[in-house]
N, C-alpha and C positions, 0 to 999 in steps of 0.2 A: 350325982350327976345325971342329967336327963339322957334318955336313950337316943341314939342317932336316928335320923329319918330314914325311912326305908328307901332303897335304891329304885330309881325310875326304870321301868321295863318297857322297851320299845318293841313294837310289833315287827316282825321280819318283812322286808320289801320283796315282793315277788319279782323275779327276773323279767326284763323288758322283752317283748316279742321281737324276734329278728325282722329287720326291714326287708321288704320285698325287692328284689333286684330290678333296676330301671335301665340297665345298659342297652337293651334292644331299642327302646324308645330314643335314648340319647344318640345312639349310633344312627338311627334313622333320621333324626333331625340334623345331625352333623353331616350326614351324607347328602340330605336334601340341600342344605346350605352350600356344601361344596359343589354340588351339581349346578346350583343356580349361579355360583360364582364363576365356575368354569364356562357355563353357557353365556353369562354376561360378558366375560372376558373374550370368549370366542366371537360373540356378536360385535363387541367393541373393536376387536382386532380386525374382523372382516370389514366392518364399516370404515375403519381407518385405512385399510389396504385398498379398498375399492373407491372410497370417497374422501375420507378425511385427509389423507396425505397429499391430496391435490389442492387443498385450501390453505391459504396463508392469511393470517389475521393480525390486526393491531388495534389497540385502543387509543393510540396516539393519533387521533383523527378528529377533525373539527369541520363544522359547516363554515364555508367562506363565501364571500361575494365581493365584487368590485365596488366598494363603497366610495362614493364621491363626496369630498368635503367642499361644500359651496362657500365661496369667499367673495368679498367685495372686490370689484375691479377698479372702482373710483371711490373717492372719499366724499363724505357728506353725512348728514343726519338722516337716520331712518325715519321715513314717514309712516310706514306700515309694515308689519310682519304678519300676514294673514294666515299663518300655518301654526300648528301645534305638534308636539312630539307624538309620533304614532299615526299621523295623518297620511293617508294614501293620496298621492298626487300623480297627475299625468304629465307627460312631456309638454313643456311650454307653460305650465301653471306658474303663477307668480309666487315666489317664496318670500321676497322682501322688495320693498320699494323705497328708494331714497328721494329726498327733496331735490327735484330736478330744475328748480328755477334758474340757478346759475348756469346750468348746462344748456338750457333753452336760450338764454341770452348769448352764450358763446356761439351757438349755432347761428343765431340771427346776425351777430357781428361778422362771423366768417363768411356768411352768404353775402352780406353787404360789401365786404372787401372784394370778394370775387366778382360781384357785379360791376364794381368800379373798375377793376382791372380789365374786365371784358370790354367795357366801354373804351378804355384806353387802347386796347388792341384794335377795336373797330376804327378809332380815330387814326391810329398809325396806318392802318390798312388803306384808308381813304387818302391819307397824305402820300403813301407810296404809289397809289394809282395816279395822283396828280403829278408826282415826280416822274413817273414813267411817261406820262403825256408830255411833260416838259422835255424829256429826252427826245421824243419823236419830233417835237416842234423845233428843238435845236438842230436836229439832223436836217430838217427841211430848210431851216435858215442857212445852214452851211451850203446846201445845194444851190439856194438862190444867190448867196454871196459869191459862190464860185462862178455861177453863170454871169453875174455882173462883172466879176474880175476878168473873165475871158473876154467879154465885150469891151471892157475898158482897155484891156491890153491891145486888142485889135484896133481900137480907135487911136490909141497912142502910136502904134506902129504905122498906121495909115497916115497920121498927121506928120510923123517924122519923114516918111517917104515923100510927102507932098511939099516939104519945106523948100525943095529946089524950085518948086513952081510958085514960089512967093506966097506960101501960106502964112497967115498972120502968126506972129510969135505967140500971141495970147492964146490962140487956139491950141497950139502945141502944149503950152503950159497947162491949159485946162484939161487936155487929154491925159497928161501925165498925172495931174492931181486926181482925176477920176480913177486912174489905174491904181494909184497908191491907196486911195480910199477904199476901193473894192477889195484889195488884198488885205487891208486891215480889217475889213468887215468879215472876211473869211476866217482870219485868225480869231477874231472876237467870237464868231459863231462856234468855232471849234472849241474855244475855251468854255463857252456856255454849255456845250455838249458834255465836256468833261465834268463840269460842275454838276450838271443834271444827273449824270450817271453816278457820281460820288454821293449825291443826295439820296439817290435810290438805294445805294449800298448802306448808307447810314440808317435809312428808314427800315431796311431789312434787318439790320442788326438790332435796332430798337424793337422791331416786331418779335425777333427771337427772344430777346431779353424779357419782353412783356409776356410772351407765351410761357417762358420758364417760370416767371413770377406767378402767372395764373395757375400753372400746374402746382406750385407750392401752396397757393391759396386753396385750390381744390382739395389737396391732401389735408390741409388744415380744416376745411369744412367737413370732409369725411371723418376726420378724427373727432371733431366736435359732435357730429351725429352719432358716432360710435360711443363716445362718452355718455351721450344722452341715452342711448339704448342700454348701456351698462348700468344706468341708474335703476333699472328694473332687473332683479335677479330672478331668473326662471329655472325651472327644473329641466335638466338636460335629458332626462329619460323618466320612464315610469318607475315609481318607487315609493318608499315610505320614509317620511321625515323623522329624524332622530338627532339627539344631542344638539338641540337648538341652543344657541349661545347668546342671542341678542333679543332685545325687544324694541318696540317703537320708541323713538326719541334718542336712542343711543347714537354716538358718533362712531363711524367706521372709517378706516383708512384702507388703501389698497392692500389686499391680502388678509384682511380681518375675516375670521371665520364666522359664518352665519349659521349654518346647520350642516348636518350630514344627510345624504340621501342614499338609502339602501335599496338596491334592486332585488327584492325578495323573489321575483319571478325568474331570476337567472342565477340561483345559488349553485354551489358545487361543494364537494367534499375534498379536502386536502388531507391525505393520510401519509404519515411518516413511517415507512417500513424500514426494518433493519436491512442492511446490505446483504445479509445471509438469506433473506426471504425473497429476493428479487430474481432468482435464477430463471423462473418460469413465468414471471409476470409480463404480460404484453398488452398493448392497447387493444380495446375491443372486448376484453374478457368480462364476464359477468361478475358483479360485485353485490354482495348482500350487505345492506346498511342497516344497522340497529341504532336508533336514536335513543339516547338515555331519557329524553323528555317524553318520548312516545314509545314505551316498551311494548305495546301491543301491536305495533305496525312493523311490517317487514318491507323495506324498500329495496328494490332491485335496480342497480345502476350498472354502469360500464366503466372500465378503465379508459380514461381519455388520453392521458399522456404521462410520461415519466420525466421528472426534472432532469435537465442536462448536467446537473452537479448536485452534490450533497448539500444539506442545509448549512453545514459548517463553512463551506467554501463561500457562500453568499453572505455570511455573517459580517458584522461591522469590522471585527478583528479576526480574520482567518487564522487558524492555528499554523504555527511554524515549527515543524518537527525536525528541522535541520540543526537545532541547537538544544542543549540540555538533555536530560534523560527522556526516554521515550516510553510511553505506556500505550499500548494498542487499545483503542476504544472502537467498538462497533459503530459505524456511521449509519445515519438514517438518510434515506432519499425520499423526497416528497413525491407522492403519486397523486395525480388529479383524477377524481372520480366524477363522472357526469351523472347528474341527477335527472331522472325523467321529467319532461316538461309538464306533464299533468300533475306530478307531485309538487314541482316547484310553483306552479300556478296556484296551488292551495294557500301558499303563504305561511305555512306552518314552520318550515325550516328557517331558523334565524341564525345569522352569522355568529359564530362563537359557541354554538351548541356542541357538546361532546357526542361522538358517535363511535361505534365499533364496526369495523369493516372486515369482511371475509371475501377474499378474491378466489374465484374458481379458476384455477390455472390449467384445466384440462383442454380448453379450447385455445388453439394457436400458440401453444407453449414453445413450439420450434420456430415460430416466425421471428424475423428480426425486430428489435425494439422499435426502430424507426427506419422507414425506407429512405434510401439515399436519394437526394434531390437529383433530378435529371440534369445532366450538363447541357448548357446552351450549345 
């Protein structure tokens, strides 16, 4: 049998040198970190106590503006829409123009009717003047007839007294006939006066009726002119056109949306604060506005007003907590923030942009939210 192989012999491993202690360095670093943390905490606490606790903030805030939706007042086909989205316009600039041919014809027709009615009024006026002259003439005829009647009555009485002196019978009969004729003439003149006065009243009534109709025709003419003016849609204020909805050639009816006009130079910020944050918020306080779209800019505004009610109260379906189970939810109250005019004039703030607002409540925190209106 072969001999077994010799056993492997390993060299002895020398013992490892003991590690040097590092505890003093670790303790120094730990102490430095602890001091820095305590210093930072103290600074943060001091900053909160002196400044931070007086600020309330929310990110539930957005840029807003009183956007006007321009709509057609009258119906018709659009002849031209000389604006595009994003175009800046001035007050009075044309936004859209309708085909106004029919409205011009309506104005002409209304003016013609009014002119005809005014001619009728003038004719009735002249007739009334003639009737008034007839009244005066009838009154004069009455006076003349009465004078004749008095003379005829005197002649008849004289002839009757002279009958004893053998006055001819024919003369007495003639005197009586003259008396009767003059009395009849007086009655006829009085009847003519009554008729003349009645004619004057009739003409006055016709004049009033004609004036009333003329007033209606003037109103119709004014309405026709207004409709003609409404055929041109103009900008009610300076702004920027957006959300344009129509083009030339489209048919629009009253109320059809044309475009929206955004007044970029009069924007504001509406911030929705929790009710627990409003204890010291007052109008006039300074507000720091951070716009997400412009992170490098710090805008300083002021609190303009607080809403008279929470947002849920003004919602379409206000909550009714009188029925069912109740879960208390912190309400939010809209706070309007005024943006400085120089910032608004730049036109960078667009309605709908998200912002973060911080209100400095140190100024006027004890003032009333709103001054009571003076009683008359």
